[in-house]
N, C-alpha and C positions, 0 to 999 in steps of 0.2 A: 504494500500500500504506500501511497505517497504521504508526505508529511501532512498535507492538507486533509487527508482522509482519516488521520489519527487524532483522537482526543488524548492529550498527554498533559494533565494538569493536576495540581494538588487536590486531594479529596476535599469536598465541601466548598470549593471556590466557584463563584459564578463566572462563567465565560461567555463571550459573545461570538456569533458566527453569522456571516452573510455570504455563504458560498452559493453560487448559482445552481438552481435546481428547477426542473420543470414541474410546475404545480398548476392546477386550475386557478384562474384569477379569483373566482368567488370563494375559494377556500384556503388561499395562501395565508399561513400564519403571519401575524403582525410582528413588528420588532419588539412589541411589549410581551410577546409570548415567552415564558420562561419555564422550561421543563426540568423538573427534578428527576434525575435518572439514578435508580438504585441498581447497584451491581452486587448481588449476593455471590460470594465466592466460596468454593470449597477450601477448607484449611490446607495449607501447603502448596496451593497452586496460584500462580500469577503469570500474566503475560511477560514474555521476554522484554527486558528493558524497563519494566515498571519500577518506579521509585517506591520506597517503603511507605511514604505518606502520600503517594499519588495514585492516579488511575490512568491506565493505558488501554484504550479500547477503540473500536471503530467509532468515528465521530458521529454521535447520535443526532445532532442538530445542525442544520445548514441555514437556518433563518431564525433570528431571535437569540435567546440566551438559554443556557443550561446550567444546572448545578448538580454535579455528579458526586455520589458518595458510594463507597464500597464497604462491605462488612464480611469478614472472613470467619465468623463464628460457625461452629459445628451445629448449633441449634437453628435449624432451617427456618422454622416459622417465627421464632423469636427475632431473628435478624430481619425477616420481612416486615414484621410488625414495628420493629425499632425504626427501620427506614421509612415506613409509612408515617409514623409520628414525625420524624425529621422533615419529611417532605411537606406534610400538611401544615406543620407549624411554621414552615418557611413561606407560607402564603403572604405574610406581612412584608417579606422581602421582594415580593413580586412574582413568586412561583404560581403558575397557572395550571400546570399539569404534573401528574406523577407517572413515571414510567419505570419499567424494570426490564433488564436483559439478563437472562440466566447465563451461566458460564459455559454451557454446552450448546448455546445458540449463537450462530454467526450470521448477522444481518448485513445489509449493505450500508454504505455511508448515507447519513440523513434519515435513517429508519424512523426516528422519533418525529421528525418534521413531517414525514410522509403520513404517519399514523395520526398526528394532530390534524393535518389537513383533511385526511379522509374521514376522521371522526367528526370534524366540523361539517363536512359536506353532508354527512348522514345524520347530523344532529344527535350524535351518540355521546353518552356519558363515559362508556368504556369501549375501547376498540382493541381487539387482540389478534395477533397474527396466527394463522393456521400453522400448527407444528405437528409433523408426522411422528408417530411412535418409532422407536429405534429397532425395527425389525423389517422384514421384507414384505410384509402384507399390505402396506399402503394405508394403514388405518391411522386416523388422527385422534387427538384427544379433544377435538371440537365435536359437539354432538347435541342431541336432544334429550332432555330429561322430563319425565312425567312426575309432576310434583305430588300427585295423589298416591301413586304406588312406588315411586322411586326408581322405576325402570329407566335405563339409559340406552340410547342407540348412538354409537359413535359414527361419524361420517368418514368415508374412505376418500382417498385422493380422486377416485373416479367421480364420486358424488360431488366433491368440492368443485370440480371443474364443470359440473352441470349447473352450478349455482352462479349468481352474479359474483364479480370479483370481490366485492364487499357485500355481506349478506346479514340479514336479521332472521329471527324465528319465522316471520311472515314469509320470507323468501323460501325457507326450508319447507314450510307447510305447503306453499304453492307448488312445490315439486312432489307433493304427496308423501314426504318422508315423515314417519311417525315412529314412536316406540312400539306401537302395535296398531293393527287396523281399527280396533275398537276405541282408540284413544280420542278424547275430545281436544280440539285445538287449544281451548282456553286452559287446559291442564298441562300444556307442554311449553317448555322454555328452552332457550339456547344456552348451552354451557360451553365455556371456552377454556383454552389453555393460557396460562399466565407467564409463559416463558419469554414472551416479547409482547408487552402490553402498555397502553397509555390510558390514563384515567383523567378526565377533565374535572378539575377541582372547583366546582360551583356549589353554591348554597352551603348547607351545614352537613350534608351526608358524609363528607370525608371525616368529620369529627365524630359522627355517630357510628361509624364502622367499628365493629367489635373485634376485628382482628382475623388474620389468616390462621387456619387450623385444619386438621384432618379429623375424620371420625373413623375409628377402628373398632372392630368387634369380632367376636366369635359367635356364630349363629348355627342353629341346627335346621336341616331341611325336614321334610315330612317323614323321611325314613329314620331320622335321628342322627344322621351323619353330620359332623361338625365342619364348618367352613370358616376360614379367616376372610373377612370382608373389610373394605375400606372405601371411604368417600374422600376424594382428593380436595385439597384446599381450593383448587381452581374452580371446581364445580360447586362447592359450597359458597364461594364468593359470588359466582354467577347467580345462584339462587337468592343470596342475600340482596344483590342488586335488584333482581326482579321484584322482590318483596318491598323494596323501597320505591318502586316505580321508575327505576333507572333504565335507560336504553343501552343494551349490550349488543355489539355487532362483532363479527369475525371477518378477517380479510386475508387474501393471498397477494394483495397489492405489494406488500413488503416481502420480497423474496428472501428466503433464508435457508440455511442448512442446520439440521439438528445432528450434532456430532456425538459419536459414542464416547468420546473423552473430551474434557475441556482442553482447549489449546491444540487440538489435533490438526487444526488448520494452519498452525504456524510452520514456517519452512525456513531452513537455513539459506544462506546466499547460494550455496552450491545446489541445493534442491531447486531453487527458483531458476537458476541458470539451466539445469538439466530439463526442467519442465518447459522452458522457452524453446529449447531445441526440439523436444517432443511435440510441442504445438506446431512448430514449423513443418515437421514431417507428417502432421495430422494424427499423431498418436495420442492416446488418452493421458491426461495428467496423472502423475503418481502422487498419492496422498498418504499422510501419516496415520489416518484413521478412516472410519466409515462415516459417510455423510448421507443424511436422509433429507431430501429437498422438498419444498412445497411449490415449486414452479412448473411442474409437469405431472401428467397422469402416470402412475406406476403402482406396482404392488400386485399381489396374488389375489387379494380380496376385492370383490365388487361391492359387497355390503358387509356390514359388521357381523361377524360370526357369533357374537354374543358371549364370548368366553371371558 
């Protein structure tokens, strides 16, 4: 990446950016837009060249300002909640949006600006990028949940590309996608992945939010067999937003790779040179890890197998 494409600044410092980027005129973020970007990191990992008190990442904002903070705690939801408080309490500094990039998600330059713009165009309170699961089936963790019985149907990459580039629960229902044929539309909501997300901080809902968490349990089926079950923080947050009357949408406008390991996209100077030669010969690029992308149809599953 070029220096222009890299955010390299002290953690917690507000920085400005006005890099040219193609956006619809009616949804271009203003210079007053300030995005708080949370970087939850796994303990012991950081990008090459990152300072101890700094953040080195793909530049998230190309228009307006950003305030980036990282947290390396091993307590996943605690650090998410801590950074949520940091971001929402920074509204008095001019912060208008809260964003998060997980350490195994690699988006393009300006991803937060794109999500802010697309969220504004769709009048959404929360906009999340579609993130595929890390296997070969092409299933994503974006889906539909029935709030009456708790059933969930995840969307596949094939189904994602049959929907608008940015979509709501109404768009999904217009395609006839439900948790079951008997489900009522009013009982179904869109649930999204929070690996790459932007929340518009308006009104008092950010202060009323009670925090990210998972629900885990051991249950028995009708035969008496026990099963370990869990409801992810992503889907619980989606339901909480629905109960507050907030609009949640998902998008593939921000193209990304979901990697099997954080930092697997990093390459040495020698690797970059070798890959330039491979590209010249038309050969595929060699990578350090496995990448699962959201910018084309792939996978063995046409619909969610329900496992």
